[in-house]
Every structure is written in C-alpha cells, then in structure tokens.
N, C-alpha and C positions, 0 to 999 in steps of 0.2 A: 504494499500499500504506499502511495506517495505521501510523504510526511509534509504537512501544511505549515508554512511559515515558521520554520525552526531557525534558531539563531545561527547565522553564518560564521565561518572562521574569519577573523579579521585579517586584512592584507598586511604584508610586511611594511613596517614603518608607520603604520596607522595607529593612532591613539584612540582606542574605542571607548567612549564614555560608558558603555555597558559592561566593559571588562570587569571581572570579578563579582558582578551582580547577577548575571544569567548563568544558569547551569547548562551543560551540554545537551543539545537537542530540545531545549525548552521552547515552547510554542510562542513565537512573536505575536501571532494573530490573537491568540488567547489573551495575552497581557494587554493588547489593544482593547479587546472586547471588554476587559475588566477595568479599563481606564488606568492601568498601571503604567502603560506606555502611551505616549501620544499617538495620533493617527499617522504621523511621519516616523514613528518608531523611536522617538527620543525619550530620554528619562530625565525629568527635571527634579528640583529639589524635593517637591512634595511627593512625587511618584516614587523617588528613591527611597524616601522614608516609608512610604506605603509598602513597597516591595520588602523592605527589611521587616516590616510588621508581619507580612505573610510568612516569610521564612521562620520568623520567631514562633508563630503559631504552629507551623509545620514540624518544628523541632520537637514539640510536645507529642505529636501523633505519630511521627516517623518510627519511633521505637516500638509502638504498639503494632504497626503494620509489619514491621520486621519480625516481631515475636510470633505473629500468626503465620506468616509466610515461612518461617523456620520450622514450623510444625506441620504445615500442610501446603498443598498445591493451590488451593483456592482461598479466596478472601471475599467476604461480603461486608460492605460498609453502608449504613444508612445515615443520611444527613437530614435531620428534621428542621423544619422552618428554614428551608434551603435558600429562599429568596431568589437571587440570580445564580444560585449554586456556585458562588465564589470559592467556598472551601472545597467542594467536590471536585471542581475542575482543576484547581491547583494540585490537589493530592493526586488526581489521575495522571496529570501531565508529568509531575515531578517523580512520582514513585511507581505508578501502576500501569502505565500504558504498555509496558513490556511484559507485564505479568498476565499471561493468558487466562489464568483462573481467577482474576480479580474483577470484582463488579461493584460499582457505586450506584446507590439509589438516592435520589433527591426527592424529598417530600415537601410539597408547597401547595398552598391553597389558592394562589392567585393565577388564574388562567393564563394571563399574558406572559408571566415570568416562566411558568412551566413550558409553554410553547417556544419561548425564546431559547431556553436551555436545550430543549430537544433539537431545535434548528442548528444551534451552535455545535452540539455534539456530533451531529451528522456532518456539518462542514468541516470540523477538525478531524473526523475519522475516529472519534472516541466512541467506539462501538459498544463497549461494555459500561455505558452509562444509561440509566433509566430514570425518567422522571414521572412522579405520580401526583395527580391533582387530588389531594386529600388532606384532612386534618391529621394531626399526630394520633388522636384517638381512633379515627377511622382506619389508619394504616395497620393497626394491630391485627385486625382480621382481614386485610387486603390479600386476595388470593394471588396477586401478582408478585408478592414478596415471599422469599423463602421462609421455611418454618424456623429456622435458626439464622442468626446474624452475628458476625464476628465483632463488628465494632459499631457503636451507635454514637452519633455526635448531635448536639443540639446547642447551637451558639446563639445567644440572644433570642431564644424561643420565649415569647412573652408570657408572663404570669403562669397559668396552670399548664401551658403547653410543655414546659420543662418537666412537670410532674407526669404528664402523659408520656413523654419520651422515657422517663424512668420505668413506667409500667410497660412500655413497648419493649425496652431492653430486658426486663425481667421475663416477660412473656417469650421473647426470642432467645433467652439464655445467652445473652451477649457476654462476650469475654472481656471487652473493655467498653466503658462509657465515658465520653468526654462532654462536659456541660459548662457552658457559660451562662448562668441564669440571668434573667432580665425581668424587670417589672413585677416583682413579686408582691401582688396586691392583696391576694386572697387572705393570707394569715393576718396582715394589717387590718383588713376589713372586719374579720372576726374579733380581733382584739378591740377595735373601736366599738363594735356593736354590743360587746359585754363589758365595756369599760366600767360602768357604774357598779355592776355586780361584782367585778373583780376587786374593786376598791375594798369591799367588805370581806373579801375572801383571802387576800394575800398582800402584804406590803410590797411585793414585787411589782404590783400594778403601777407603782411610781415610775418604773422604767418606761412605760409607755403612756403616762398621763398626758403629756403634751403632744399635739398632733404631729409635729416633726419627728418626735421620738417614736410615736406609733408607727410612722412610715418606715423609719430607718431600723428600728428594732424588729418590725415585722419582716423586713427583707432579710436581716441577719438570721432571724430565728428560722425562717423558711429554709435556708440552706443548711442549717444545723439539723433540722428535722429530716432533710433529704439524705444527709450523710448517714445519720443513724438508720434510716430506712434501708439504704444500700448495705450497710454493714450487717443489718439483721437478716439480709438475704445472702450473706456469704460473699461480700465484696470488700476488698482493701481499698480504703479511700484516701486519696491525697488532695489536699485543698491548698492552692497557692494563688498567686496574683498573675494575671495574664499581662506581664509587663510588655509595653510597647504596642498593645492593641487598643488604640486610642479613639476608635470610632463610638465608643460608648463609655460612660462613667462606671457601668457595670463590669467590673474588671476581675471578678472571682472566677477562678478555673477549678473545677471539680473533676478529678480523674478516678474512676473506679475500675479495679480489676478483679474479676471473679476468682476467688480462692477456693470456693466450695465450702468454707467453714465459717459460719455465721459468728460474728462476735457475740459472745455469750449473754451480755447484759444489754445489748443495743435495743432490743424490742421493748424490754421493760423500762429502760431509760426514756425511750421515746413516749411510752404510755404515760409515764410519770410527769413528763414535761407538759404534755397536752392536758393532763388533769390539773396540775399546779397553776398553769396559765389560763385556765378556763377555756380551753380550746377543743373540748370533747367532740364537738360537731365535726372536727377534722379527722376523727378516728379512722373513718373509712378511706380517706385518702392516703394517709401515711402508714396506717397499720394493716388495713386490708385483711387478706387471709394469711395466716402464719405459714 
C-alpha cells in the first residue's frame, strides 16, 4: 500500500525545522489534519508545543501497548469520547500501523466527527480503525465491538461518561484503563442537594459548605471514588498529573492495570465514604454488583 504523506528525508545541507520533532514514517497529512502542522507543512511555536504535548501523552500509553503486544499478536484499543479521534490517529500512526493485529475503535456521539474520522482513516490507509456513533453506555452492548478489549481510554469524557467508560472497561475485562476525567458534576450535585442534612450528620460537611468548595471537593472526591472502585475490581491504580496537556485545567491522569487481585478493603472503604458523606444514592454507580 502506498504510504500517504510521510516525512521525507531532508536533503544534504538543508536545515529542516522539523528535524528531531517528527518520527520516521510519521504521516505529514495526519499532522496537518490535526492542525499540528500548517497546511504548507510548517511547524510554528504553538504547533511545536502542541506536538510535544502529544508525544508526552503517548509516552504514558506506549508502554501499555508494548506490554500487550509482547504477550500476544493482537491488540484492541477503544477510545471513548473520541471527538476528532486525535488520540486514536496519533497512536495508530506512531505505534500500530505496522502491527497487523492491532485495531483501534473510536466512540463518539457527534455524526459529523464520526464521518470525518472515517473519511480520514480511508484517505490515510489506516484500515484497522473503526468509528462508532454511540454513547459510552450504548457501546457496552454494541455488537460491532469485540467481547474483550485490551486498552480503554477516555480523555476528557465529561461528567458520568468517565464512569460509563469504567463500566465498559470492567465489562470488557480491559487490561489497561487510561482516564483523564472532566467536568465531574454528579457528586457535587448530590453533595449540594443534601447539604442541609449533612450539616447535622457530620462536621466534615464544612469541607463543601461553600459553593466553590462543593464544586472542587466534588471533583476531587469523584476521582477518589473511581480509584477505589477500580481497586475493588482488581486493578492497580496510579494517579498522576498529565503535565504538558494544557487544553484543559482538568489535568489528572488515572492509569489502571488489571492485576486480578482486588484490594482487600477498597470496596468497604468506598461504602464507608459514601455513607459518611451522605452520598448513598450513588451506591449503584460506584458499588454496583460485587
């Protein structure tokens, strides 16, 4: 198959402004479509910073890809809330286009973005990329997806879409889960709704007495609950800062790897937190079925 728009070798004596930034065989056309390169193939200061951010994010995911491919010839990755499938395209181009057993699925609800991603994949010859028009919750039962998925990503999937991505990963027995949560409003809303009742129940309610604290504490608490949920299902969890990814102030990165051994007290700790903070109505979301 003819490779479309890959980076050419520079001529002798020519100082290439892209030198050291692009990897061998990287698709120039893709980088233009993602607005990392200008239409005439140049890399300005802003796009150089953006490309470094992309590589930084990929540095977290590349070891997970390598771990799976060292164990098996196939790899499936599902990217939830894919948007323009920015992440999926970059991962495929950098790491998976030569891996014949690798397949990336992008899940997105906006028709126009799904169609554009499909068209771009065809144009680039990225044959093992599939795009579904579905919500994260709907994708759990989608017949077009495999019964098991190796890696699940959800970057800036808003509010409960991140929780749905966790449920998807659990249902698909994913080996790795990569989350950058965004707009965690549900827990804050429940805290706010039961605020008066909580004042008489626990002095901890002072933590979210003021509206700005309700919002910030609710977001922090949401991710704590998610981590405990994953640990209770046998995942080892790492939480770090996604340094360099500056498109959003939501900069927390959660990486979970299935160990098969649940943390002994994670489920009970999760239950106790929900009870202590008057959040029992969220039991079904975070506790579900043991």
